[in-house]
C-alpha positions, 0 to 999 in steps of 0.5 A, a space after each residue: 427820114 421816111 417811115 420804113 413802113 411807107 416804103 414797104 406798103 407804097 413803094 411806087 409812091 416813094 419812087 414817084 416822089 424821087 422822080 418828081 423831086 429829081 433827086 436820084 434814081 427810083 431804084 433806090 427804093 428797090 435797094 431799100 426793100 432788098 436791104 430791109 428783107 435781108 435785115 429781117 431775115 437775119 433778125 429771124 435767123 437770130 431769134 430762131 437761134 436764140 430760141 433754140 439756145 434757150 430750149 437746149 439750155 433747159 434740156 441740159 438741166 433736165 438731162 443732168 438731173 436724170 443722170 444722162 451726162 453724155 447727152 447733156 455734154 452733146 447739148 452743151 457742145 451744141 450750145 457752144 456752137 449756137 453761141 458762136 452762130 448767135 454772135 455772128 448773126 448779131 454782127 450781121 444784124 448790126 451791119 444790116 441795120 447800119 446799111 439800111 439806115 445809110 440808104 434811108 438817109 438818101 430817100 427824100 421826103 414825099 411831097 404833099 398832094 397839094 404840091 404842083 409837079 414840075 422840075 423848074 421854077 416855071 412850074 412854081 405856082 404864084 398863089 398871091 401877089 400883094 402890094 404896089 410896085 414903086 413907080 419912079 419918075 427917074 431912073 432908079 439905081 440898083 442897091 449896090 450903087 446905093 450902098 456905095 453912094 451912101 457908104 452903107 457897106 464895103 464889099 472890097 474891104 470885106 473881100 480883103 479881110 475874108 473873101 467875096 460875099 463877106 461885106 462890112 456894113 458901115 454906119 447907117 448900113 450897120 444900124 439898119 441891119 441891127 434895126 431889122 433884126 430887132 424888129 423881126 424878133 419883136 414881131 416874132 415875140 408878139 406872134 407867140 414865138 419864144 426867142 432862143 440864142 443858138 450855137 453858130 456851129 453844129 456837129 455832124 449828128 445835128 446836120 444829119 438830123 435836119 437833112 443837111 447831111 448827106 444832101 447839102 454838105 457842099 453848101 456848108 463851111 466845115 471845121 475839120 479839126 473839130 468835126 464841126 460845121 458853121 450853120 447855114 441857118 438857125 434851123 439846124 441847131 434849133 431843130 436839134 434842141 429836142 433831139 432824142 427827147 420825148 416831149 410832153 404833149 401839153 407843151 405842143 405846139 412849141 414856137 421858137 425864133 432865133 437870130 443868127 448869122 448864117 454861113 453858106 458856101 454857095 458853091 457854083 454861084 456866079 453872074 449878075 444874080 449874085 451881085 451886091 446883097 443878092 447872094 452872100 456867104 455870110 448874112 443875118 436871118 431871123 428863123 421861125 420854128 414850130 414843133 407840132 402834132 401831126 394833125 395840126 402841122 398844115 394849119 401851122 404852116 399857114 400860120 407861119 406863112 402869115 407871120 412872115 408875110 405880115 413883116 413884108 406888109 409892115 415894111 410896105 414891100 410888094 411881095 408874092 407868094 409861091 407854092 414851090 413845085 416838086 423839083 424846086 422844093 428840096 430834099 426834106 420838105 413835104 410842102 414849101 412856100 417861098 416869099 419874094 419881094 419886088 426889087 425896084 432897082 433891078 426890076 426882079 423878084 428876090 426871095 426873102 423867105 422859105 416856109 416849109 413843113 417837113 412833117 415827121 421827116 426831120 423828127 424821125 431822123 432826130 428822134 423827137 417824139 411825144 406821147 399822145 394821150 399817154 399812149 404809144 409815142 409818135 413823131 412830132 412834125 417840124 416846120 420852119 421859115 425865115 422871118 426874115 432873111 436880111 440881105 434881099 430885104 435890105 436890097 428891096 428897101 433901098 431900091 424901092 424907097 429911093 427918091 429923086 434927090 438920091 435919099 432913101 426913106 425908111 418905112 415908119 415901123 423902122 424909125 424907132 429902131 434905127 433912130 433915123 427916118 431916111 438915109 442921105 
């Protein structure tokens, strides 16, 4: 949620953010300002009525002491009418506050000045490319054929048991999944992240706090009977860990990591880009999160990006870093990087991590604050990033490391985790 003062003082900047992100009509800003003006007028009327009621109450006491009972009775009658009016204004103020809050939830975050303006992936800036793409002397296979050949995953039985996008991982395929999770968590710990194990379902307040509601409800699986949502990412429960709390400034920065399965409906996804592991409804991911002071958040963003990139270098996966444009960034982010790995069998880039700075946008929705220097409270800045998401990492590992004889050699850093150095 944006600071209301920002909208009051710089409405055109917020309208511009809405246009550049392609998220609705800039007239939303006018609606917010109109609701805000109405709310402030109601509060002023309420304060005036309360002040008049207090003055009259004092007058009544004085009149009674002076023996002016008739005048006192008139004041008492007026006090009764004022009490009714105050009750009406209190109800109106509460309704105005709730209406304004609902509108504010629809206002997207303002992009950082360094974010390129654009509406399509073509406007994303390729900041860096690292590593060498594989050079095959044979026709490489896409990962879905490699998975089938080596019996690493079973999509058909997964579809039978649950539905499309819910594969079984089998044998060494399952061990590779477990190995990557352990590897990613160990690397996160070495980088100073504290591991937590998070709930896999959250309530509506948690989803609203991180911006999944009301923006992304169609992407989440719901449990209507209990009013819960399956998490689309560990970002949602772990970010809400400190909701409605004032943090000790001496504890900042707080760096957390969590492994969870992630559940996404991915409504509307179809075609070749969703084949195999390219897009699943359930997948594993290790998430990195930080809660930091406002002045340190952009340094923290670069640190988190570096932490995720280190994993790709250790796995010897060629990758590129994208600075996402305004229209390809999302509702809640102020600045976002995507990391994409090269998929040798498909000959295309696959996104494996997004690293984002939300500034105070999420913290304001979740009321996560700290008290700098013992003074007035301020909102922390929140950041998160994938460190990493498994499916496309597995796809790239299989495709890039396939050999002419059909076997797949694994990166050396994984051998101690898998207990084997190749598949096939």
